[in-house]
N, C-alpha and C positions, 0 to 999 in steps of 0.2 A: 194613196196609202193604205197598205193594208192591214192586218191587224194581224202581229205576231210575238207577241209578249209570250216570252215560255214560263209564268201563270196557268197562263188558258191553257197549256199543251201539254196534252198525254205524249211525246217521245214516245215509240216502237220504236226506231233504232236510227241507227247515222246510216246516210247513205254512201256503200262506199261497193262500188262499180270499177272493178278493177279492168273491163274492156268499157268505159262510158265514150275514153277514145272513138275505139271503132264501132261503137254502136253510133255514137253523134253524126260520124258518117256513114253512115247508112242511111238519114235521113237527105234525099233532097231540098236544096235550097232552089229556090225558084223565083222566074220573072211572073208575073202571068195576069190578068184581068178578067175581070166578073163576068160571068157571062151575061147576067142582066142590069149591068150599069153602062148606058149608052154611052159615058163620057170614053170609053174605051183607058179607065187612068190604070195607069200601070205601077204594079203592088209586089210586095218583097215579100215572099211565106214561105212557109214549109207546108207538105201536105200530111191533113191528121191522119187516118188511114197508114201513114210510114211510122210516121212519130209512136199513135199508138204498139205498135207488134212491139218497140222497146222499151217506149214511157209509159204505159196504161195511164197513172196518173193525171198527165196532164191533157187529155182526149177526153171530153165530154159530150152527149150523146144528147140536141136540141127536141121539142117536140116535133120535127117533121121526120126526123132520123136521121140529123145530115151532122156531119160532127165537128165538134170546134175545140178549137188548141191554145189552153193558157198560156199565153205566151210568154207571162211576170215569172211561172212558176218555172218555164223554158232557162231562165239566166240562173235557176240551182244549183239544175244538170251541167249548163257553160263551167261553173266551178271549179262542179267536180272532177272536168276532166281536164282543167287551170291548174286543178290543184294536183291530176295525175301526169303532165306534161311535167312539170315542175317535179315534179320525183325523176321522173326517163331521165332530165335534162340536169339536173346533181346527179344519178347514177355515171352519164357519159361522161360531164366531169371528172366523176371519181379516179375512174379509168383512164381517160385522156392523161391525165397526170400520173398515176401509176404507167402508162406507157410512154409519158417520158422517163421517169424515172430511171425504166427497163432502161429504154434507148442512150441514156445516159453512164450508167452503167456498160454497156458492152464499147462504148467507146475509149 
């Protein structure tokens, strides 16, 4: 669990990304192995340098200069994407209904 109590937060702003879907889409999802892992176990993930371009709040640098990615906070961005897509689907549904109504009037 991570602390998330509102009483401990100074809320700066609500996350509102009109192009959240496009930004997330620019981040490569990859299979990889760690160079120093002798087992060469197949992993899945993202590339921190790419994510940093669009969501710098998710990326930190360790003491050796390597980038780390906070995957748990990525879920918040994905929720924004889901909200964005849900609104788009709703608009599409509304437009489809209007098209049906117009088609019925023409017949």
